[in-house]
VMD Tcl script that draws the C-alpha trace (Angstrom):
set ca {
  {0.00 -0.03 -0.01}
  {1.33 3.47 -0.85}
  {0.48 7.03 -0.15}
  {-1.51 7.28 -3.43}
  {-3.99 4.54 -2.13}
  {-4.43 6.50 0.99}
  {-5.59 9.41 -1.14}
  {-7.91 7.19 -2.99}
  {-9.67 6.38 0.27}
  {-9.74 10.15 1.39}
  {-11.21 11.35 -1.91}
  {-13.89 8.67 -2.10}
  {-14.91 9.30 1.53}
  {-15.09 13.02 0.65}
  {-17.01 12.63 -2.62}
  {-19.09 9.54 -1.63}
  {-19.14 8.60 -5.46}
  {-16.80 6.30 -7.36}
  {-17.22 8.35 -10.57}
  {-16.42 11.68 -9.03}
  {-13.47 10.17 -6.89}
  {-11.94 8.52 -9.87}
  {-11.94 11.81 -11.85}
  {-10.47 13.63 -8.99}
  {-7.75 10.94 -8.57}
  {-7.02 10.98 -12.18}
  {-7.58 7.25 -12.70}
  {-10.46 5.22 -14.30}
  {-13.44 4.01 -12.17}
  {-12.60 0.41 -12.59}
  {-9.03 1.04 -11.47}
  {-10.21 3.00 -8.40}
  {-12.73 0.15 -7.47}
  {-9.87 -2.35 -7.93}
  {-7.53 -0.44 -5.61}
  {-10.09 0.07 -3.01}
  {-10.90 -3.74 -2.98}
  {-7.26 -4.64 -2.80}
  {-6.73 -2.42 0.31}
  {-9.82 -3.92 1.99}
  {-8.43 -7.42 1.37}
  {-4.99 -6.49 2.55}
  {-6.43 -5.02 5.79}
  {-9.11 -7.73 6.17}
  {-11.86 -5.19 6.73}
  {-14.57 -3.45 4.61}
  {-13.98 0.28 4.44}
  {-16.79 1.35 2.45}
  {-20.56 0.26 2.56}
  {-21.38 0.35 -1.04}
  {-24.93 -1.26 -1.09}
  {-27.37 -0.48 -3.77}
  {-27.84 3.10 -2.71}
  {-25.75 6.09 -3.31}
  {-23.83 7.75 -1.74}
  {-21.14 5.42 -0.72}
  {-20.46 5.55 3.03}
  {-17.63 4.74 5.30}
  {-17.92 1.77 7.64}
  {-16.65 2.02 11.31}
  {-13.37 0.41 10.21}
  {-13.29 2.86 7.24}
  {-13.79 5.86 9.71}
  {-11.01 4.71 11.88}
  {-8.68 3.94 9.04}
  {-9.31 7.17 7.43}
  {-8.77 9.07 10.62}
  {-5.20 7.47 10.70}
  {-4.24 7.98 7.12}
  {-5.44 11.48 7.04}
  {-2.61 12.28 9.53}
  {-0.13 10.64 7.16}
  {-1.58 12.59 4.10}
  {-1.35 15.88 5.98}
  {2.19 15.06 7.04}
  {3.26 14.34 3.44}
  {1.47 17.46 2.06}
  {3.35 19.57 4.66}
  {6.75 18.08 3.81}
  {6.08 18.40 0.10}
  {5.16 22.12 0.44}
  {8.14 22.77 2.68}
  {10.54 21.08 0.18}
  {9.03 23.28 -2.68}
  {9.63 26.22 -0.65}
  {13.33 25.16 0.14}
  {13.79 24.41 -3.63}
  {12.48 27.75 -4.60}
  {14.39 29.53 -2.11}
  {11.47 30.70 -0.01}
  {12.50 28.66 3.14}
  {15.60 26.96 4.48}
  {18.70 27.45 6.34}
  {21.79 29.39 5.16}
  {25.16 29.49 7.07}
  {27.46 32.36 6.21}
  {31.14 32.44 7.34}
  {33.05 35.65 7.75}
  {36.01 36.91 9.95}
  {35.03 38.99 12.89}
  {36.06 42.33 11.50}
  {34.72 41.46 7.98}
  {31.44 40.47 9.71}
  {31.26 43.77 11.73}
  {31.71 45.97 8.54}
  {30.21 44.12 5.58}
  {27.37 42.03 7.09}
  {25.30 45.14 8.44}
  {25.18 46.29 4.86}
  {24.01 43.04 3.42}
  {22.08 40.86 5.93}
  {19.14 43.40 6.59}
  {18.37 43.49 2.85}
  {18.62 39.73 2.53}
  {16.30 39.18 5.59}
  {13.72 41.55 4.07}
  {13.58 39.76 0.93}
  {13.88 36.28 2.36}
  {11.92 36.38 5.72}
  {11.63 32.57 6.04}
  {15.32 31.79 5.55}
  {17.03 30.88 8.83}
  {20.40 32.61 8.86}
  {23.42 31.48 10.73}
  {26.57 33.49 10.85}
  {29.79 31.70 11.74}
  {32.85 33.74 12.59}
  {36.34 32.61 12.19}
  {39.68 33.12 10.50}
  {40.39 32.09 6.92}
  {41.48 28.55 7.94}
  {38.30 27.96 10.02}
  {36.14 29.24 7.14}
  {37.76 27.07 4.55}
  {37.53 24.02 6.67}
  {33.81 24.75 7.39}
  {33.06 24.94 3.76}
  {34.91 21.88 2.91}
  {33.08 19.87 5.60}
  {29.72 21.29 4.81}
  {29.02 23.31 8.00}
  {29.29 26.60 6.13}
  {27.47 27.20 2.90}
  {29.41 30.31 1.69}
  {31.98 32.56 3.19}
  {32.98 36.21 2.78}
  {36.75 36.77 3.45}
  {39.97 37.76 1.57}
  {42.50 36.32 -0.64}
  {44.71 34.41 -0.69}
  {42.67 31.35 -0.59}
  {44.79 28.17 0.06}
  {42.41 25.32 -0.82}
  {42.11 24.02 -4.42}
  {38.64 22.65 -3.59}
  {36.88 25.97 -3.24}
  {35.24 28.14 -5.95}
  {35.35 31.90 -5.32}
  {34.90 35.27 -7.05}
  {36.30 38.67 -6.14}
  {33.51 40.93 -5.02}
  {35.43 43.93 -3.55}
  {38.97 45.33 -3.16}
  {40.32 48.05 -1.07}
  {43.81 49.32 -0.26}
  {46.38 47.99 2.24}
  {48.31 50.63 4.13}
  {51.39 50.58 6.44}
  {50.55 52.35 9.71}
  {52.95 54.10 11.94}
  {52.72 56.78 14.68}
  {53.75 60.38 13.93}
  {56.91 59.85 15.92}
  {58.18 56.84 13.95}
  {61.19 57.39 11.58}
  {59.12 56.46 8.67}
  {56.86 59.59 9.32}
  {59.75 61.96 9.58}
  {59.36 64.82 7.05}
  {55.94 63.70 6.01}
  {53.40 66.42 5.60}
  {50.82 65.21 8.16}
  {48.22 67.73 7.04}
  {48.28 66.17 3.47}
  {48.54 62.48 4.76}
  {45.40 60.39 4.33}
  {43.88 57.15 3.14}
  {43.62 58.93 -0.28}
  {47.21 60.27 -0.08}
  {49.51 57.67 1.52}
  {53.28 58.20 1.87}
  {55.42 55.92 -0.07}
  {58.19 54.04 1.84}
  {60.77 51.94 0.08}
  {59.98 48.27 1.20}
  {63.75 47.67 1.95}
  {63.30 49.90 4.93}
  {61.06 47.36 6.53}
  {63.83 44.96 7.02}
  {64.18 44.19 10.78}
  {61.30 46.54 11.82}
  {59.19 45.54 14.78}
  {55.74 44.42 13.32}
  {52.31 43.81 14.71}
  {50.27 41.18 12.90}
  {47.19 39.20 13.46}
  {47.40 35.54 14.59}
  {48.52 33.08 11.85}
  {45.94 31.83 9.45}
  {43.92 34.98 9.72}
  {43.18 36.63 6.34}
  {45.17 39.78 6.99}
  {48.11 37.77 8.26}
  {48.06 35.93 4.85}
  {48.05 39.26 3.23}
  {50.98 40.69 5.26}
  {53.04 37.56 4.46}
  {52.27 37.93 0.83}
  {53.41 41.48 0.72}
  {56.68 40.88 2.75}
  {57.56 37.79 0.71}
  {57.02 39.62 -2.57}
  {59.52 42.24 -1.60}
  {61.83 39.77 0.00}
  {61.68 41.44 3.47}
  {62.20 39.89 6.97}
  {60.67 41.63 9.84}
  {60.54 41.16 13.62}
  {57.10 40.08 14.61}
  {56.81 41.52 18.05}
  {53.18 41.02 18.81}
  {50.26 38.89 17.46}
  {46.65 39.58 18.32}
  {43.18 38.56 17.11}
  {41.97 42.00 16.50}
  {43.06 43.90 13.40}
  {41.73 47.12 14.70}
  {43.68 46.70 17.87}
  {47.09 46.16 16.24}
  {46.44 49.16 14.07}
  {45.50 51.41 16.93}
  {48.67 50.26 18.78}
  {50.81 51.03 15.81}
  {49.24 54.58 15.39}
  {50.05 54.96 19.08}
  {53.74 54.18 18.67}
  {53.88 50.46 19.40}
  {55.59 48.95 16.41}
  {54.14 49.17 12.83}
  {51.62 47.03 10.96}
  {49.68 46.90 7.69}
  {46.13 47.86 7.99}
  {43.06 48.03 5.79}
  {40.96 50.79 4.34}
  {38.12 50.15 6.81}
  {40.30 50.06 9.90}
  {41.91 53.31 8.65}
  {38.62 54.90 8.47}
  {37.71 53.76 11.97}
  {41.11 54.96 13.43}
  {40.63 58.55 11.93}
  {37.21 58.65 13.57}
  {38.12 57.14 17.01}
  {41.71 57.61 17.83}
  {43.27 60.68 19.66}
  {46.70 59.67 18.15}
  {47.00 60.49 14.54}
  {47.78 57.54 12.34}
  {50.21 58.02 9.46}
  {49.42 56.00 6.36}
  {52.19 54.68 4.09}
  {52.43 52.38 1.15}
  {55.29 50.10 0.09}
  {53.63 49.37 -3.32}
  {52.99 51.66 -6.35}
  {50.16 51.24 -7.06}
  {48.86 50.51 -3.63}
  {48.39 46.85 -2.85}
  {44.70 46.00 -2.97}
  {43.34 43.44 -0.63}
  {40.59 41.47 -2.42}
  {37.32 40.36 -0.68}
  {36.01 37.11 -2.02}
  {32.77 35.10 -1.67}
  {33.53 31.41 -1.64}
  {31.88 28.03 -1.46}
  {33.04 24.35 -1.93}
  {33.42 23.10 -5.40}
  {30.63 20.88 -6.44}
  {28.26 22.22 -3.73}
  {24.61 22.37 -4.77}
  {24.08 26.02 -3.73}
  {20.46 26.78 -2.80}
  {18.46 29.78 -4.28}
  {18.92 31.47 -1.01}
  {22.78 31.06 -1.25}
  {22.73 32.32 -4.85}
  {20.55 35.31 -3.75}
  {23.18 36.06 -0.99}
  {26.00 35.87 -3.50}
  {24.38 38.31 -5.95}
  {23.36 40.74 -3.04}
  {26.97 40.60 -1.73}
  {28.24 41.25 -5.17}
  {26.00 44.24 -5.89}
  {26.36 45.82 -2.37}
  {30.22 45.46 -2.09}
  {30.81 46.74 -5.67}
  {29.74 50.18 -4.41}
  {32.28 50.30 -1.75}
  {35.43 50.84 -3.77}
  {37.39 53.71 -2.47}
  {38.24 56.62 -4.72}
  {41.53 56.87 -6.68}
  {44.57 56.97 -4.38}
  {47.50 59.40 -5.04}
  {50.74 58.29 -3.64}
  {53.08 60.92 -2.11}
  {56.79 60.42 -2.40}
  {59.63 62.12 -0.63}
  {63.43 62.75 -1.38}
  {64.40 59.41 -0.03}
  {62.76 57.40 -2.88}
}
mol new
graphics top color blue
foreach p $ca { graphics top sphere $p radius 0.5 }
foreach p [lrange $ca 0 end-1] q [lrange $ca 1 end] { graphics top cylinder $p $q radius 0.2 }
display resetview
């Protein structure tokens, strides 16, 4: 006996007529009669009192049986509708991974819009460093992640959705800031520092495997520079603020730079060791071969559209006599 047979009984009980029931079920009347008789034989009871009169009526056994199978029919209908909603992206669960500071800056721009358009999608935000996010996508606990290049896993697909400049930050009293016109120094006008001058400098970095740590190592390796890593913390803004206050130097992002300009009493000095300025690329990634839901695809599109509007204006690099 299958669920379609349950529906035959339910429809016949409702219509009380084999002809009407067969039309509603989409089968012939003889086929419906045969199916009902087979069910009764299997159960060992009579479900319908056919008699000579119309309409057809349920027996006591039929009433009890219908009461039970109706619950099964309702459950299947509910599951079917829910699966249709999930398939169409109207309902479901979506897990999004992001580093802490990326989440604090980008997600408030994206999540409210997504929730407004997808009210029945249950969102889960998972914070972690780049290694954590990549492991989560590979083991299926994270659907998509927003973080930055470089990505070290060959089993992930990604696209660049935003890029922003990376700066070297010092205090006003650091030797790199000597002779710099501080009134003209800004995120849009960083001061050029020869990368060779970084050799042996005391650096502040994030903990290993964080996205910005990867970026810093990429920059230093490209220039063949070795530095003295004096401190490693988990907060990017904290190391940036410490550098601006005279505790070593560090590489920072555009967003952290904006925050420092607003919040710090100490004036940060922005430098670059690259011309043009090195751009940190934000990506949205997922596991290769993953069957992304419509909700995940909608989140990717919304992230792409939102972050594309955040690109900073053209940057003018300021040089000095030591170049």
